[in-house]
Residue, then its C-alpha position, 0 to 999 in steps of 0.5 A: m896569683k903570686l904577689e910579685d905578679i900583681q899589676n892591678p886589683q881586677f883579679l880580685k873580682s873572681y876570687d872567692q872567700q878562701q882565695l882571699k884568706y890565702l892572699a891575706k895570709d901571704i900579704r901579712q907574711f910579706l909585710i912582716s918579712k920585708l919591714s923587718v929589713t926596711g922598717g915602716h908602718l907595720g901595725a897599721n898595715l897589718g890591721v887593714v889587710e882584709l879591709t883593703l882586699a874587700l875595698h878593691k874587690v867591691f870597688d873599681s880603682p882607679k875609677d872609684k876613688f880611695i882616699w887614705d887618711v894619714g896614708h901610712q896604712a896604704y902598703i896593701h893598696k900599693i901591693l894590689t896596684g902593682r908595686m910589690k917589687q919596689f918594697d925593697t926600697l920602701r922609704q929609702y932615697k929615690g925609693l917607694c914612698g911610705f905614703p900614697k904618692r900621686n906620681e907613683s900610681e894612678h890608684d893614688v888619688w890623694e897624698t897625705g902624711h898628716s891626719s884628718t884630711s881625707l873627709s874634706a878631700a873626699m867631699g871635694m872629689a864627690t862635689a867635682r863628680d856631681i858637677k861633671k855628672t860622672d858616676e864614680k864612687v868616693v871612699a874615704v878611709i879614716g881611723d878613729g884617732a884621726l876622726t878626733g881632728g877638728m878638720a875631720l869633724e868639720a868635714l863630717n858635718h858638711i858632708g851630712h848637710e849636703k847629703k853627698d853620695l860618699i862612703v866613709i870607712l871608719n877604721d876603728n882599732e882603738m889605737s892611733i899613734a897613742p891611745n885615743v882620747g875624748a868624748l867621741h872615742s867613748v861614743l865609738g866604744r858604745m857603738r862597738t857593743a851594739r852589733k845587733y842595732n842594724k838588724a833590729k832596726e831593719e826588722l822593726e821597719s819591716l814590721i811597720r810596713k806590714i801594719p795596715a793603713f799606716g799613717g797619722k798617729l800610728a805612723a808617728t808612734a812607729e817612728r818614735l818607736k824606731d828612734s827609741l830603739k836607736y837610743m836604747l841600743v846605741s847610746g847617742m847615735f852620733f853619725e845618724e844624727l849627722g845625716y849618715t846611714y850607719l852600718g856596723p860595727v863590721d868585723g874588719h877581719d871577716l872578708s864576708d862581713l866586709e864585702e856584704n856591708l861594702q856592697y850595701a854601702k855602694k848601693t845606698k844613696g847619701p853619705v854612709i858610715v861603715h864602722v869597721l873594727t880591726k886589730k892593729g898589728k893583726g897576724y904578728k903577735p908582738a904587734e898585736l899584744d902591744q898596748v902602747d903602740n911601739w909597733h906603729g912606725v918601726g925600724p928593722y927588727k928580729i921577726e922571731l924574737g919581736e925585738k927591734i934592732k937598735t944602733k949604738q948612739a953616742g948621746p941621749s935621745y933629744s926627746q927624752l932629754v927634754t922630758d927629763t928637764l921638764v920633770t926636773m923643773s916641774e918638781t919645784d914649779e907647780r905652774i908647769v903643765v904639759i900638753t901634747p897632741a897624741m904624742i906622749l910616745g913619740s916625744k917620749l913623755e911617758k916619764y912625765a905622765e908617770k910623775f905628773p899625771d894631773r899635769l900632762f894633757d894628751v888632747g888627741i889629734a887636735e893641734q889647734h885646740a892644744m895651742t889655744m888651751a895653752a894660751g888659756l892656761a897662760t892667762q891664768d899664770m900657769k906655765p904651759v908647755l906644748s910638746i909638738y912635732s915641727t910638722f904638726l905645729q904647722r896645723a896650729y899656725d893661726q892659733l900661735l899667731h892670734d891666740v899666743a903671740r898677739q896676746n904675748l902669752n908665756v907659752v913654751l913650745t918644745i918643737d920635736r923633729a925640727g929639721l930633716v927627719g928622713a924616711d917619712g919624707e916631705t910631709h914630715q920634714g920639720v923645715f918650715d917652722i922658723a920661717f912661719m914663726r920668725h915673722m910673728p911679733n913677740m916670738v923667741i926662737a932658739m935651738g941648741k948646738d948639742e944636748n947639754e945646751l938644749q937642757h939649758l935652753v929648756h930651763t931658760a924657756l921655763k924661766y922666761n916670762d916675757g912672752p912665747i918662746a920656742i925651743r927646737y930640737p932634732r929627731g934622734n940622739g945627742l952628740g955624747v957631750e958632757m952634761d952639766a949637773e946644774l941647769e943654767e939660764i942662757p941670756i935671751g938673744s945671746w950667741e956663742l963664738l965657737k971659733e975666731g977668724t979674720d977672713a969670714v964668719i959662718l953663722t949657724f945653729g943646731t944640727t949644722i954646727p958640726m958641719a961648720l966646725e969641720a969646714w973651719e978645720r979644713l979651711a984653716k989647713e988652706g990658710i983661710s981663717v974663719s969665725v964660727v958662731n953658734a947663733r942659738f937664738i934665731k930670734p932675737f939676734d945678738h946685736d953686739m955680735m952682729q955689730q962686731i961682724f959689721k965692724a970687722n967687715l967680714p963676709i957672712l955665710t949662714l947655714e941652716e937645716a931649714v927653708l931659706q925663704g923667710g929663714f935665718g939667712s933672710a933674717v941676717l939680710e933683713y938685719a943688715n938692711e935695717h942697720r944700713q950695713p953693706v954686707l957680702l952674704d951667702a945663705m945655705g939651707i933648704p931650697d924652694v922644694f919639698v924634700e922627699h924621703g931618704s936618709v938624712t945624709k942622702l937628702l943633705e947631699e941632694i940639696g947641697l948642704t954638706t961640708d964640702a959645699v960649706v968649704e967651697r962657698t966660704k972660699q968663694l965669699v973670701n975670694e970675692k971679697r979679696k977681688k973687690g979689695l974690700y978688706t980694710 
């Protein structure tokens, strides 16, 4: 069957091993070709082609439930469920989502973009099945990197305790977004070398059953012998101790081996772990040979050369600039320690790792642990920096509130991907952090207007000794402004007047400053005089400047690439209320919706965050003020 003719996976039931191999080859060629144009998660999907084919052959989706952890490896699943023709629109505005999406297909039963959620979701579905007395199978597919997440370990423990009929496919490719770390990774490494364990165990059990008058001391001795075999062949059988039947390791690119073990798992009562060994990037040499996972999430690339197509950028990468500043500061301050939850590559920390290997800690996919580890460091007069994406910071909310802010500890957060990120969509848009940090006592939150101000804010944060401070910065590259040679401290809470006007004031920061300046220019041509303020400290406010605005009786427009509810605009209203100041205010930002995938420009247009809208909303404020005769 041609890929474009596939409507559902039922046809796989009749396919033999040779037909499946041809289909796997076609799928790989399709993905390599298509993603060279659209970009996407290449390596993860190339690694699970045979696994996905085997799952759909053995099980019956959508009756049987497939829960993909993280979800970036579900492209083959999408092809087999009738969405191949939509791949031209992958991760584009109004196009095919790069992650499972429930409104796309009945075969997508769980939405995710973050790691380590699959086992908890699977436990919920299995529990619902048992209460309703239905007979569907529940299958969770989780990577070895995601399994290090605390939530996954909590669920693993609970599933083993409840003895639910549930199948966990452990996709072990030894590589998540970054090389895996931790003791669990070492356990899996030992398991990879113990391929003969299950066969030997079965042979021993068969031998025991043949012994006459099996019972008493003989039975106890035999059981001890069986347990000894387990520990001899596999040092620390982690999963069986938790109550799982362990199958594997299974060759994740051998369709026969996969089908045989999945059929066995399907018939086994209680929780089962199928340990599948796969190769990330399988079938495309540049991705196969990649040791630092540059082919995890990619933009367009040249297939034959294995080269990514790079667009010319005006300024340096914001992530790289932050790392360079951290390196500079660490050369003279030995207290600085950097922590990252599996994001050395994503946040471009390679240079820091090279310069200060003993002061960079990659804790794996463990955001909660990372935050509280930083808190512990801060109690010992160290200067911890947690380098983290905005969307992943959400997972450490309680630790930030309870362990860091409450104790007023000197922890620096460098928050990457703050604002809209585009193609990864609603699970990755970094638009909530201001709202969930702003209400925390002791927190300082700042964002630079460009790469030069950003380096000074990072420097300021590392010099700050009065509690936690968060420095936000967007995905992508700077504006190409001139960089100061010397780092300077910016007074905490200070704002910057960029343009002075008499009719209204625009308060904004970060990525929306260029939009405000363009609006200022257009308004000036229409005879409207507007002040533009770089409100680089979202918390605390610049009290002196706010008092000047109140004294001038100017209407205020706030502008932010973040959620409106609880955001910067809300903070301005709260400030005005606290100081008993009547104010005419309009707030622009992200409305009360989850923003889906697409280019940032398209997304801004959809939510009405454009220069045209800023001009129109400012004019409305000015006209309303004039009509009410409120100008003095």
